[in-house]
Each structure stands twice: as C-alpha cells, then as structure tokens.
C-alpha positions as CSV (number, residue, x, y, z in Angstrom):
1,M,0.0,0.0,0.0
2,T,1.3,3.4,-0.8
3,F,1.2,6.8,0.9
4,F,-1.3,7.8,-1.7
5,G,-3.7,4.9,-1.1
6,Q,-4.7,2.8,-4.2
7,I,-2.0,4.5,-6.4
8,N,-0.6,2.0,-8.9
9,T,-0.1,4.2,-12.1
10,L,2.3,7.2,-12.5
11,L,2.0,9.8,-15.3
12,F,5.2,11.8,-15.8
13,D,5.8,14.9,-17.7
14,L,9.0,14.9,-19.5
15,D,10.7,18.4,-20.0
16,G,11.5,19.8,-16.7
17,T,10.4,16.8,-14.7
18,L,12.6,13.9,-15.9
19,V,14.8,15.7,-18.3
20,D,16.6,18.9,-18.5
21,S,16.2,19.6,-22.2
22,V,16.5,23.4,-22.3
23,P,20.1,23.4,-23.7
24,D,19.1,21.6,-26.8
25,L,15.8,23.4,-27.2
26,A,17.5,26.6,-26.8
27,S,20.2,25.9,-29.4
28,S,17.6,24.9,-31.9
29,I,15.3,27.8,-31.1
30,N,18.1,30.1,-31.8
31,V,19.1,28.5,-35.0
32,A,15.4,29.1,-36.1
33,L,15.5,32.7,-35.0
34,Q,18.6,33.3,-37.0
35,T,16.9,31.7,-40.1
36,I,14.2,34.5,-39.9
37,G,16.7,37.3,-39.3
38,H,16.0,37.6,-35.5
39,Q,18.5,37.7,-32.8
40,P,19.1,34.7,-30.5
41,Q,17.5,34.6,-27.1
42,P,19.4,33.8,-23.9
43,E,19.0,30.3,-22.7
44,A,17.9,31.5,-19.2
45,K,15.0,33.3,-21.0
46,I,14.1,30.4,-23.1
47,R,14.0,28.2,-19.9
48,Q,11.3,30.5,-18.7
49,W,9.2,29.8,-21.9
50,V,9.3,26.0,-22.0
51,G,6.2,24.0,-21.1
52,N,3.4,24.7,-23.5
53,G,4.7,22.9,-26.6
54,V,7.0,23.9,-29.5
55,D,4.4,26.1,-31.2
56,R,3.8,28.3,-28.1
57,L,7.7,28.4,-27.4
58,L,8.4,29.6,-30.9
59,H,5.7,32.3,-30.5
60,R,7.5,33.5,-27.4
61,A,10.9,33.3,-28.8
62,I,10.0,35.3,-32.0
63,T,8.2,38.1,-30.1
64,G,10.0,38.1,-26.9
65,D,6.7,38.1,-25.1
66,P,5.3,35.1,-23.4
67,A,1.7,36.0,-24.3
68,A,2.1,37.3,-27.8
69,T,1.5,35.6,-31.2
70,A,4.1,35.8,-34.0
71,D,3.4,36.5,-37.6
72,A,2.2,33.2,-39.0
73,Q,4.6,33.1,-42.0
74,L,7.5,33.8,-39.6
75,H,6.3,31.4,-37.2
76,D,6.0,28.5,-40.0
77,Q,9.5,29.3,-41.4
78,A,10.9,29.1,-38.0
79,K,9.1,25.9,-37.1
80,Q,10.5,24.3,-40.1
81,S,14.1,25.4,-39.3
82,F,13.5,24.2,-35.6
83,N,12.3,20.9,-36.6
84,L,15.2,20.2,-38.9
85,C,17.7,21.3,-36.4
86,Y,16.2,19.7,-33.2
87,S,15.8,16.5,-35.0
88,D,19.4,16.1,-35.2
89,H,20.3,17.6,-31.9
90,F,17.5,16.7,-29.5
91,A,19.9,14.9,-27.0
92,D,23.4,16.6,-27.5
93,Q,23.1,18.2,-24.0
94,S,19.8,17.0,-22.6
95,R,20.3,15.0,-19.3
96,L,18.2,13.1,-16.8
97,Y,17.8,15.0,-13.6
98,S,19.6,13.6,-10.5
99,G,17.9,10.4,-9.2
100,V,15.6,9.9,-12.0
101,R,17.0,6.7,-13.4
102,E,17.3,5.1,-10.0
103,G,13.8,6.2,-8.9
104,L,12.1,5.1,-11.9
105,S,13.8,1.5,-11.6
106,R,12.8,1.3,-8.0
107,L,9.3,2.2,-8.7
108,H,9.0,0.0,-11.6
109,G,10.2,-2.9,-9.5
110,R,7.5,-2.3,-7.1
111,G,5.0,-2.8,-10.0
112,F,3.9,0.7,-10.8
113,K,2.7,1.4,-14.4
114,F,4.3,4.3,-16.1
115,G,3.1,6.7,-18.8
116,C,4.8,9.8,-20.2
117,V,2.4,12.6,-20.9
118,T,4.2,15.7,-22.4
119,N,3.3,18.7,-24.7
120,K,6.5,17.8,-26.7
121,P,5.8,16.5,-30.2
122,I,5.7,12.6,-30.2
123,Q,8.4,12.8,-33.0
124,F,10.8,14.1,-30.5
125,T,9.5,12.5,-27.4
126,T,10.0,8.7,-28.3
127,P,13.7,9.2,-29.5
128,L,14.6,11.3,-26.5
129,L,13.3,8.5,-24.1
130,E,15.2,6.1,-26.0
131,K,18.3,8.0,-26.2
132,L,18.4,8.6,-22.4
133,G,17.8,4.8,-21.8
134,I,14.3,5.0,-20.0
135,S,11.9,4.3,-22.7
136,D,11.4,0.7,-21.6
137,Y,9.8,2.0,-18.3
138,F,6.9,3.5,-20.1
139,Q,3.9,1.4,-21.2
140,T,2.5,4.4,-22.9
141,T,3.8,7.7,-24.2
142,V,1.5,10.6,-25.1
143,G,2.8,13.6,-27.1
144,G,1.6,17.1,-27.5
145,D,0.2,16.0,-30.9
146,S,-1.0,12.7,-29.9
147,T,-4.5,13.9,-29.0
148,P,-6.6,16.7,-30.2
149,A,-5.8,18.8,-27.1
150,R,-2.7,19.0,-24.9
151,K,-2.1,19.9,-21.2
152,P,-3.5,21.8,-19.3
153,D,-6.6,19.8,-21.0
154,P,-7.1,16.5,-19.2
155,L,-7.5,14.5,-22.4
156,P,-3.9,13.5,-22.8
157,L,-3.9,12.1,-19.3
158,L,-7.2,10.4,-19.9
159,H,-5.9,8.9,-23.1
160,A,-2.8,7.4,-21.2
161,L,-5.0,6.2,-18.4
162,E,-7.1,4.2,-21.1
163,Q,-3.8,2.9,-22.6
164,L,-2.7,1.8,-19.2
165,D,-6.1,0.3,-18.2
166,A,-6.1,2.5,-15.1
167,T,-8.6,4.8,-13.4
168,P,-7.9,8.4,-12.3
169,A,-8.3,7.3,-8.7
170,E,-5.4,4.9,-9.3
171,A,-3.0,7.5,-10.8
172,V,-0.9,10.5,-9.9
173,M,0.4,13.1,-12.3
174,V,4.1,14.1,-11.6
175,G,5.1,17.4,-13.2
176,D,6.9,20.7,-12.9
177,S,4.2,23.2,-14.2
178,I,0.8,24.6,-13.6
179,N,-0.2,22.8,-16.9
180,D,0.5,19.4,-15.2
181,F,-1.2,20.4,-12.1
182,E,-4.4,21.6,-13.8
183,A,-4.5,18.6,-16.2
184,G,-4.2,16.3,-13.2
185,Q,-6.9,18.1,-11.2
186,D,-9.3,18.1,-14.2
187,A,-8.5,14.4,-14.9
188,G,-9.2,13.5,-11.4
189,T,-5.8,12.3,-10.7
190,A,-3.5,13.1,-7.6
191,T,-0.8,15.5,-8.3
192,I,2.8,15.7,-7.3
193,M,5.0,18.8,-8.3
194,V,8.6,18.8,-8.6
195,D,10.5,22.2,-7.9
196,W,13.4,21.8,-10.1
197,G,11.9,22.2,-13.5
198,Y,10.3,24.9,-15.8
199,H,7.5,26.5,-13.7
200,Q,7.4,29.8,-15.7
201,G,7.4,31.8,-12.3
202,V,4.4,30.1,-10.7
203,D,4.5,29.5,-7.1
204,L,4.1,25.7,-7.0
205,A,3.6,25.5,-3.3
206,G,0.5,27.6,-3.5
207,L,-1.3,25.3,-6.2
208,G,-2.5,22.8,-3.5
209,A,-1.0,19.6,-5.0
210,N,-0.9,16.5,-2.9
211,A,2.9,17.0,-2.6
212,L,5.8,19.3,-3.7
213,I,9.2,17.5,-3.8
214,S,12.6,18.9,-4.3
215,Q,14.5,15.6,-5.0
216,F,13.3,12.7,-7.2
217,K,14.1,10.1,-4.3
218,Q,11.3,11.8,-2.4
219,L,8.8,10.4,-5.0
220,T,9.9,6.8,-4.0
221,E,9.6,7.8,-0.3
222,L,6.0,9.0,-0.9
223,L,4.8,6.1,-2.9
224,I,6.5,3.1,-1.4
225,T,5.6,2.1,2.0
226,P,8.8,0.8,4.0
227,A,8.7,-2.9,4.6
C-alpha cells in the first residue's frame, strides 16, 4: 500500500520533470531565430518559456513576449528550421535529472505502471526517451500532438490512463508546471509537483498539489511504504 492509497499508475511529464532539455531546445530555437533574421535569445529566458509545446515556445521566442502571437509566416519558417535542427540535436546536451533513473527503476520494480504525458511532439519524445535509456519503463507515451488537445487539458492524461487500463483514482500526475497540475486536477488524478523544472514563475507551493518535492528520491519515499 502506498502513501497515496490505491495509486498504481504514474503519469510523468518529460521536460523539466524527468529531463533538463533546455540546452538543446535553446540551441535549436536560436538557429530558427537566425533563419528568420532575428537575434538569438538567452538560454535563461528560453528556460522560462518552456512548457506549452513547441508552437507556443516559438511564438514566445520570436516576439520576446510570453503571451504574444508571432506573424504566421515567420512562425512557419521558424518551425521548419527548428524541426530540422532539433531532429538532429535533441539529445546533445539533454540529461536526466539527478535520481531519475534510480527512482524509475525502484518504482518499476514495485509494480507501478508508467505513462509519459508531455506537450513535446511525439516525433521528439520517443527518440529522447530511447536516447536517455528510459523508454522501456513506459507502457505508453502521449505527446503534444497525440491527442486533439494538450495539457492543461485533461484529455492526454485520460488517453494515457485508458492505454494503461487505469482509473484516475489509481493514478498520480508528476510534473513541474501549472499545466501538469491543472491537467491532473481536471482528469481526477492526484498530483505531485517537482520544484526543479520549468514552472514559468508560478508558485508551485500555492497550487494545492498533494505533494511538492525537491528531489526525485522523495517520490519513492511518498509512494513506497517501507517494509
């Protein structure tokens, strides 16, 4: 029995939760910006913009405004350039956060089912999981273009749960942003937030998640009851 009762299914966000992918995202974003004649953006700023999928990230990078929408033609040109670059460099510098590999292994050994639910396009998600050596842990992977809606909509979570033959009451969403929290809330799952990712300035402690952790090993401490 776990700390969270009948939890047997874990839905993980990817970027900012399992993987620090910003260095590779930033490099490809800046190649795309240079392609359309724009100046590159600092990696620190791009880090603040990650979390709502590539399209939204490009809008923010092109305009320099988190809420603005770029010219459609510029956006299309930048996206083509980004996709070409990122396809070849999605895992040059991306790394698992400390304790992730060990934590996934331990939880998997205890029989938890895993799903990866991310706003990252599936064409980049699956290869990144494989490159980092954790793809075998996940029975299902849902990308930002796998369903008609993306997080914070609950649909990707509900789709993953259907694939895993699990109910929301049996699941917890683990993520680093308000998108993950809201998706979990609306899907009816428990939520655990991590404080090391891309929270876009949101006070995660004030969201009301079931738990907020600062090290991945705390996830196993919450979910695995000591013998």
